[in-house]
N, C-alpha and C positions, 0 to 999 in steps of 0.2 A: 600890298605889293608897292614897291617904290616906283617912281615915275619912269626911270630909265628901264626898269624891267617891263613895265606896261608898254612903253614905246617899242621895245624889242618884240614883245608878243604881238603888238599891233602890226609890226612889219612882217612877222612870220605869217600871220593870218592873211595879210594883204598878198603875200607871195602865193599862198595856197589858193586864194581867190583868183589870182591871175592864171595860175596853172589850170584850175578847173574851167575858167573862161576860155582859155586857149584850146582845151580839149572839147569844148562845146557842151560841157556838163553843167554850166551855170547860166540860167536864163538871163537875158539882158536886164530885166527889171528886178532881179534878185537882190541887188545891192542898193536899191533906190533909197531905203531908209538910212543906210550907212553913208552914202554919198551926200544926202541932204544935210548931214551934220557939218560937212565942210572941213573935217579934220582928217589929215593923212598921217602916216608915220613920220613924215618929214616936217610936220607942224610942231617944231621944237618949242615954240613959244606958247603953244596951247597949254591950258591948265591940265593937271593930272586928271581931273574929273571929265574933261572933254575927251581925253584919250580913253578913259574908262568907258564912257558912253559909246565911243566909236568901236572899241573892242567888243563890247557886248552886242552892238548892232551887227557887226561883221560876223561874229561867232554864231549868232542866232540865224543869220541868213545862210551861212555855210552849213549849219546843222540841219536847217529845214531843207536845203537843196540836196544834201547827201543822205537824208533819211534819218538823221539823229543818231543816237547811240543806244537804242532800246533792244539791240540784238544780242546782248550778253558778251560782246567782244572784250570788254575791259576785264572780265574775270578770267578769260582764257588766253591772255597774251595777244590779243588782237585777232584771234581766229574765232568767228562766231560759232557757238555751240560745240567747241572742241573739248574733248576729254583729254586728260593727261595721258601721254603714251605709257605703255608698260615699262619701257626702259627708263624713262624719267622717274616714274614712281618707284622703281626698284632702286635707282641711284639715291633717291631721297631716303628710302628706308634703310639702305645699307651704309649710309654715311655716319661717321662717328659723331657723338653728341658735341655740339659747339662748332661743327665745321659746316661749311657751305658746299653743296654739291656742284657749284659752278666754278 
């Protein structure tokens, strides 16, 4: 990942952390490891490796706070343990070869 993409991801994760903090879902000490690095999304002169370490620390803290992703949500479009609906299954089966049902 290029540095500008990493900085963008860093900014998005920081926004998510702020949102969770505002809602009271993020403990005060959850971001202690991230904050100890001293790198923010606005630290444009920081090395790529510094942003990478900050993104990893921030993502780890957010995953630990929100319970991680072991609920199977990624296989079902974000809905834990969801089975495909009958209508969506039928649309896929009836679509001509080479076309997309969407």
